[in-house]
N, C-alpha and C positions, 0 to 999 in steps of 0.2 A: 505494499499501500503506500503511495508515494506520501511525504512525509505533509505537503500542501491537505491531502486529504484527513492527517491530523486533527485534533479537535485543537479552539487556540488556547492560549493558556494565557489571559494577562499577567503581569510580573509586575514585583515591586520589590527595586532593590535595596537591599539591607543593609546598610554600612557595616564594616567593619567596629569595633567597640572593646571592649570591655565594662563586665556588669555582675554587678551580684546575682548571683543567680542562689536558690534555695530560699527559705524563710527564714525570720528570726524570733526570737524566743514568744516573741508577745502574740504575732500570727498563728504557731505550730512548733511544738517539740517532737514530733517526731524524728529519729532520726536520719528518715533518709530524705529529708529536705533543709540538709546541714547544709549552713548558708557559707559558701564561698565564691569567691573574687574570680573568672572568667575570662578569658582573651579568645572570641573572636573575628573568624577573616571574615569579611564580606562575603554575599550571596545571595539570590535571586530566592524570592519564596514566592508564589500565586496566591495572588489577590486576595482569593475567594478559595474555600473548602471545593474538592472538586465535586462540581454537578453531574447528576441525571446523564446531559444534555451528551456531557463529555466521554462519560463512563461508558453510558449507553455505544456511542461509536465505538471505543475501545471493544467491546462485544460485539458489536458487528461485522468489525474489522476479525477479531481472531477464533469468532465461531464462540465465544463464552455465551451461558448465559445469561442474561439480564438480573440484577439484581430487582427484589420486592421494594414496591416503594410508601412498601404498605397505606394506601390507599388515598395519599398526602399529595401525589405528582410529581412527576420528573420534572422534564426542562430545568427549569434554573434552581429544583431544590437541589440542597447534599444529595451527595448521594450516600446511602445508609446499606446495611445490611452487607459489606464489604468485610472478611478477613486483612488482617494485617496481609498473608500472601498475596491477596489478590490487589490491595493495594500498592505493596509491593513492587506488582506483575507491571501494573498499571505506570511506574516510575519510570521502572525499566524501559517497559514499551516506548517512551516519549526522550529515550537517555539522559533522565533524571532521576532523583533519588526520594526517598520520607526522607522529613528535619530529623536531624537530632534533638535529644531532647533539648540540648544545652541552645542549639541554633532555635527553636522554639518557644521558648522561656525570653530570649532574648529578642525575638520579633513580637513575642503576645505584650511583651515589657512595654519594651519600644521609649526607655526612658526613664519610667516611672519605676515606685521603689513603691508604692503600696502594694495591698493585696491584690488589687485589678489597677490594669490600665486606664479604668476611670475614676479611682478614688478609692477610698476607705472603702463603699457600699457597690452593691451594683444592682442596676435599679434597669426594671423587665421593660421600658423604654427604649433603654437603649442597646437590652442582651434577651438571648433567646433563654432561657432558664426559670424551674420551679420559685415565682416571687414568692408562694405559701412557705421557703421557708431562707429566707434575708439571711444576710451574715450577720450576725451576732447583735447588735442594737439598731443594723439598720429596715427598713421599714419596710413593708411587705409591699408584693405586688399581685402581675396579673401569671393566673398559668398557662401556657398553654397546653393545645394537648397534641401536639408534632411538632415540625421543622417549621422553618422560615426559609423564603426564598434565599440566596448567598449574601444579594448588596439590599435586602434589606432594614439592616440598621447603618449606622454612620461606621465609617474606619476605627482605627486607631492612630496613635501619630506617625506610623510611619508607614500607612495605606492602607492597613490589613484589616478584610472584616470578618468577623464573627471568629475571634481569637478565643473569646467567651461565650460561651454556650453555645445553645442549637446543637453540633453535633461533638464529641469528642473527637481529636485526631490519630491515627495512632503514628508512631514517631521509630525512628528506622533502630532506636537499640531493645535491646534486652534491659529487661527488670534485675536488677539489683538492691538492696532497698543499706546494702554498706555500702556500695558505688561512690555516692558523696565523697564519701571521707576519705574515698583511696583514690580517685580519680587524675585524671591529668586536667590542670587547669588551661591547658591552651587549646583550642578545638578538643574538647574532648568527643570520642568516639561512640563512647559507652563499653559495658562488658564485652566480654569475646563470646558468654555463651550465656543461656538462659534457658528458663521456661514458658515464661510467658513476656508478651510486649510493651514497650509502655504509653501510655493512653492518657493526652494532656489538654486540656481546655474547658474540660465537662458537656452536657449536653442539655437538651429540652427539659428535661424532666429532672438535674441536677440539683440540689443545693447548690446558694451559692456560695460555702466554704469550697467545693467541690471544681468550682470554674476559677480559683486562685489562679494568679499565674505559675506559682511554682506548686502546686496542684500536681501528686502522682498520681496515677492508676498503673494498672496492666489488665492485658485478657486475651486472650489466644481465639473469642469469641466474634459472631457477628455477633451486630444488634442494629435494633431501630433508632439509636442516638449516637453509634459511630459511623463517622466517613473519617476521610481523611486530606492529606493538602499537599504538596510538594516542594524540591527546592533546587536546585540546580548551582554549580560554583559561576562566580562571574568570567 
């Protein structure tokens, strides 16, 4: 299939930089969010989570079955019900990769040091999450019953949409709860092996605390709140 027939990806240039990865004790006491300084080279990240439009083109080109949309619609909705293997294969098909979790958190923060790139609270007018469960003393909000289009909300300071909520996003890394305490501090690539892969960002049905910039989760299952985005080197 010609490259021109492959899905168009809107890219955002994420600059190189140094940031504090993880969470301070006031936000999270779990050892797998150990606060440490990380240096990253610049990279390109997809402006939005990969959509059904984009993933369906891939399925048609490769003869794969299209994932279920749960009746929420395809088109500009984030693709869901894709495993890490599915997401990784799509990225490689385009000559790209899934983001490392260091790249993901840096891109999500976009210069912020607060729990969210929107500040100390998450607002359902800005993010698709379960507003019945706000962060700490923040106000409650709307609770939607599924995903929203990837361009429904405003982007963060880097120009990236849906870094909090809507769908959890697969990262390249294996999950390891000890990794932060022993990881490389320049362009960390993650553990060499593991059993589950990292998920970041929270989903439409997540409590606000699970949508924090530093929050880490993991899985090996497909799910209706799990999608992904892709990166490529400059």
